[in-house]
Each structure stands twice: as C-alpha cells, then as structure tokens.
C-alpha positions as CSV (number, residue, x, y, z in Angstrom):
1,X,103.1,79.0,152.9
2,X,102.2,79.2,149.1
3,X,98.6,80.2,148.2
4,X,96.5,78.3,145.6
5,X,93.3,80.2,145.0
6,X,90.2,79.1,142.9
7,X,87.9,81.7,141.3
8,X,84.9,79.8,140.0
9,X,83.2,82.9,138.6
10,X,79.6,82.2,137.6
11,X,80.0,78.4,137.4
12,X,78.6,75.6,139.6
13,X,75.4,74.7,141.3
14,X,75.4,73.9,144.9
15,X,75.4,70.2,144.3
16,X,78.4,70.7,141.9
17,X,80.2,72.6,144.5
18,X,79.6,70.1,147.1
19,X,81.0,67.4,144.7
20,X,84.1,69.4,144.0
21,X,84.7,69.8,147.7
22,X,84.1,66.1,148.2
23,X,86.9,65.4,145.7
24,X,89.3,67.8,147.1
25,X,88.7,68.4,150.9
26,X,90.3,65.0,152.0
27,X,93.6,65.5,150.1
28,X,96.7,65.3,152.3
29,X,98.2,68.2,150.1
30,X,96.0,70.7,151.7
31,X,98.1,71.2,154.6
32,X,101.2,72.2,152.7
33,X,99.6,75.2,151.0
34,X,96.8,77.7,151.8
35,X,94.0,76.7,149.5
36,X,91.2,79.4,148.9
37,X,88.0,78.9,147.0
38,X,86.0,81.6,145.7
39,X,82.4,80.0,144.8
40,X,79.4,81.6,143.7
41,X,77.6,83.5,146.6
42,X,74.8,80.8,146.4
43,X,77.2,78.1,147.5
44,X,78.8,79.7,150.4
45,X,76.7,78.6,153.1
46,X,76.4,75.2,151.8
47,X,80.0,74.8,151.9
48,X,80.8,76.5,155.1
49,X,80.6,73.2,157.1
50,X,82.6,71.2,154.7
51,X,85.5,73.6,154.0
52,X,87.8,72.1,156.5
53,X,91.4,73.1,155.5
54,X,89.9,75.1,152.6
55,X,89.3,78.7,153.1
56,X,86.3,80.4,151.6
57,X,86.2,83.5,149.7
58,X,83.6,85.8,148.2
59,X,83.9,87.1,144.6
60,X,82.9,90.6,145.7
61,X,81.8,92.6,148.6
62,X,80.0,95.8,149.4
63,X,81.8,99.0,150.5
64,X,79.3,99.6,153.2
65,X,78.9,97.7,156.5
66,X,75.2,97.7,156.4
67,X,72.3,99.7,155.0
68,X,69.6,99.9,152.2
69,X,71.7,98.7,149.4
70,X,69.6,96.2,147.6
71,X,71.6,93.3,145.9
72,X,74.8,94.0,148.0
73,X,76.5,91.9,150.5
74,X,78.5,93.2,153.3
75,X,81.9,91.9,154.5
76,X,80.3,91.1,157.9
77,X,77.6,89.0,156.2
78,X,80.3,87.2,154.2
79,X,82.1,86.4,157.5
80,X,79.0,85.0,158.8
81,X,78.8,82.9,155.8
82,X,82.1,81.4,156.4
83,X,84.4,83.6,154.4
84,X,88.0,84.6,155.2
85,X,88.8,86.3,151.9
86,X,87.1,88.3,149.2
87,X,88.2,89.4,145.7
88,X,88.2,93.1,145.0
89,X,88.2,94.7,141.6
90,X,88.7,91.6,139.5
91,X,88.9,92.7,135.7
92,X,85.6,91.3,135.0
93,X,84.1,93.4,137.8
94,X,86.0,96.4,136.4
95,X,84.7,95.6,132.9
96,X,81.1,94.6,133.6
97,X,80.2,96.3,136.9
98,X,82.2,99.6,136.8
99,X,84.5,98.8,139.7
100,X,87.5,101.1,139.9
101,X,90.4,101.8,142.1
102,X,88.7,104.3,144.4
103,X,85.8,101.9,145.0
104,X,88.3,99.0,145.5
105,X,89.9,101.1,148.4
106,X,86.6,101.4,150.1
107,X,86.0,97.6,149.7
108,X,89.3,96.8,151.1
109,X,88.7,99.0,154.2
110,X,85.5,97.4,154.7
111,X,86.9,93.9,154.6
112,X,89.7,95.0,157.0
113,X,86.9,96.2,159.5
114,X,85.3,92.7,159.4
115,X,88.5,90.9,159.8
116,X,88.7,89.5,156.3
117,X,91.5,89.5,153.8
118,X,91.2,91.4,150.6
119,X,92.4,90.0,147.3
120,X,93.0,93.1,145.3
121,X,93.3,92.4,141.5
122,X,95.5,94.7,139.3
123,X,96.6,94.3,135.7
124,X,96.9,96.0,132.3
125,X,94.9,95.1,129.3
126,X,96.2,94.5,125.7
127,X,96.1,98.1,124.6
128,X,98.1,99.4,127.6
129,X,100.5,96.4,127.1
130,X,100.8,97.2,123.5
131,X,101.7,100.9,124.3
132,X,104.4,99.9,126.8
133,X,102.2,101.2,129.7
134,X,101.8,98.0,131.7
135,X,104.0,99.0,134.7
136,X,102.6,102.5,134.7
137,X,99.0,101.1,134.9
138,X,100.0,98.5,137.7
139,X,101.6,101.4,139.7
140,X,98.6,103.7,139.3
141,X,96.1,100.9,140.6
142,X,98.2,100.2,143.5
143,X,99.0,103.9,144.2
144,X,95.4,105.0,144.1
145,X,94.3,102.3,146.8
146,X,97.2,103.0,149.0
147,X,96.6,106.8,148.8
148,X,92.9,106.3,149.7
149,X,93.9,104.2,152.7
150,X,96.4,106.8,153.7
151,X,99.3,104.4,153.4
152,X,98.3,102.3,156.1
153,X,97.6,98.5,155.9
154,X,94.6,97.7,158.2
155,X,95.2,93.9,158.0
156,X,96.4,91.3,155.6
157,X,96.5,92.2,151.9
158,X,96.9,90.0,148.9
159,X,97.5,91.6,145.6
160,X,96.9,89.5,142.6
161,X,98.5,90.5,139.2
162,X,96.2,89.3,136.5
163,X,97.1,90.8,133.2
164,X,93.9,91.2,131.3
165,X,95.4,90.2,128.0
166,X,96.2,86.7,129.6
167,X,92.9,85.9,131.3
168,X,91.1,83.1,129.3
169,X,93.6,83.4,126.4
170,X,95.6,80.2,127.0
171,X,98.6,82.3,126.9
172,X,99.9,83.3,130.3
173,X,102.4,86.0,131.2
174,X,105.9,84.5,131.6
175,X,107.3,83.9,135.2
176,X,109.7,86.8,134.6
177,X,106.8,89.0,133.8
178,X,104.9,87.9,136.8
179,X,108.1,88.4,139.0
180,X,108.6,92.0,137.5
181,X,105.0,92.9,138.4
182,X,105.3,91.4,141.9
183,X,108.7,93.4,142.4
184,X,106.9,96.6,141.3
185,X,103.9,96.1,143.6
186,X,106.2,95.1,146.7
187,X,108.3,98.3,146.0
188,X,105.2,100.5,145.9
189,X,103.8,99.2,149.1
190,X,107.2,99.5,150.7
191,X,107.6,103.1,149.7
192,X,103.8,104.1,150.6
193,X,103.4,102.0,153.8
194,X,106.8,101.3,155.1
195,X,109.0,98.1,155.1
196,X,107.0,96.8,158.1
197,X,103.9,96.5,155.8
198,X,105.7,93.9,153.6
199,X,105.1,91.3,156.2
200,X,101.2,91.5,155.7
201,X,101.4,91.4,151.9
202,X,101.2,88.4,149.7
203,X,101.5,88.4,145.8
204,X,99.7,86.1,143.4
205,X,99.7,85.7,139.6
206,X,96.6,84.8,137.8
207,X,95.9,84.4,133.9
208,X,95.7,81.1,132.0
209,X,97.6,79.1,134.6
210,X,97.9,75.3,134.3
211,X,99.9,72.6,136.2
212,X,102.7,72.9,133.6
213,X,103.2,76.6,134.3
214,X,103.1,76.2,138.1
215,X,107.0,75.5,138.6
216,X,108.0,78.6,136.6
217,X,105.8,80.9,138.7
218,X,106.6,79.5,142.0
219,X,110.4,79.7,141.1
220,X,110.0,83.5,141.2
221,X,111.0,84.5,144.7
222,X,108.5,87.3,145.0
223,X,105.4,85.3,143.7
224,X,103.5,83.8,146.8
225,X,100.9,81.8,144.8
226,X,98.4,81.6,142.0
227,X,94.8,82.8,141.4
228,X,93.3,80.2,139.1
229,X,90.0,80.6,137.0
230,X,88.9,77.9,134.6
231,X,91.6,75.4,135.4
232,X,90.2,75.3,138.9
233,X,86.8,74.0,138.0
234,X,87.8,70.5,137.6
235,X,88.9,69.0,140.9
236,X,91.5,66.7,139.4
237,X,93.0,69.6,137.4
238,X,93.0,71.7,140.6
239,X,94.6,68.9,142.6
240,X,97.3,68.5,139.9
241,X,98.2,72.1,140.2
242,X,98.2,71.7,144.1
243,X,100.7,68.7,143.7
244,X,103.0,70.6,141.5
245,X,103.0,73.8,143.8
246,X,103.9,71.9,147.1
247,X,106.7,70.0,145.4
248,X,108.0,73.0,143.5
C-alpha cells in the first residue's frame, strides 16, 4: 500500500489540527493508502482519539528511553501519545538542531525498541548536488546508520529521500531522480542487511510535491509514497494528492 505522509512542521494550533482531521478523517480514500500525519507535539494527544485510519507520527524523538533529559520526548512516550511513526534526521533538524547520522542511528534503535517505525530522512544539499556528490552523500548517510545498527533491521524502516535543494523551492526533483535515489538506497540496504531486509523497507520522496507531480513519482516502481510538507497543510490540497495517488 502506498504511503502519503504529511509533515506539518511548526504549524497549526490544536484547534486547527482538529479542523484538519475533521475534513480528512471521513474520506473513503483513507483505506486505499497509508496516511501518516506528523503534527506538532502539542497536538498529538488531542488527535489520538480522532485519528481513525490516519496514523500519527512525531517530528523527532530522543535517543534515550528515559532519564534526566529536559525537553526531550522518548519513543515510549510518543507511543503512549498515539504515535506509530517518527521522523528522524529531517534536513531542518540537521540544520537547526545539529542532528547527524550517528545520532539518527541511536534514535532509530530507540524507536524500534518501542515498536515504532522510523522515517529516516536523507538527501544532498545544493552544493553537494552541484559538485556531483549527491549519490555519495546519500550513500554515506545510509551507510553510517546501517553500520551503527550492525547491519540489522530491528523493525520496519522507512527512508525518505528529501533533496535539501528541493525542499520549499517549488522545484521538486524529477521522478527519475527520485527513482535513482530509491534504487541506490535499496541496494545499500540489500548489501548491508541482506535481501530479506528489503521486505521491511519502504522508500518515500519528499520535496516541493503537489497533486500534479504525484503520478510521475508513483510511476517509479521503487518509490512507495511521498512525504509532503507545505502542500499537506490545507486539507483539500492533501485530499487532492491522496486521490491522485490512489488512482495512479
């Protein structure tokens, strides 16, 4: 089943989040794709009892299970708040909070211990792309995590290819570029974790997506879905993307 994930970032009050769910939760399209929403932490508990067929996710997670870590939220606490997923190492976390691949591996392991599914974000920036280093950057991000995890997947893993140069730019990567990145990631996981691990792996594309771009990305056989940012904030826009996805 295809995945359509909405990352709301630092937008929406609790009232606005409830209104979005009220507009989307009753759609008959929900059973035809896995919809995941990453609201701000403040809205998680308010949405837990209204999620229905919509899976909740957190935009970040602590690497520790518990302890004296002021301001952090553990995977177990996120599960208790209704989460099934969590983003790890989104480019904005890398840029503003200092997240790196080594820390990402610890967060992924913590999510698996709690029975949650990590959505690990990878992608090159404009400088790396301009220097022709995009594939090497993606490979290094994937390899560092898999090495730290000793080449063993401890649960389901979603990897989202989000080229930093495309995020918020209005100019997404092409479907072919997304497909090439998905193929590279899939091959690295196969090499490091064995072919059996591919059954636990899903690959998403994210970065300036829209309803018009959905068919092209979903036509790529190794792209399992999309991670959507600003286009997911409006429920009608999001439902339009979902409709195109399930019909693609």
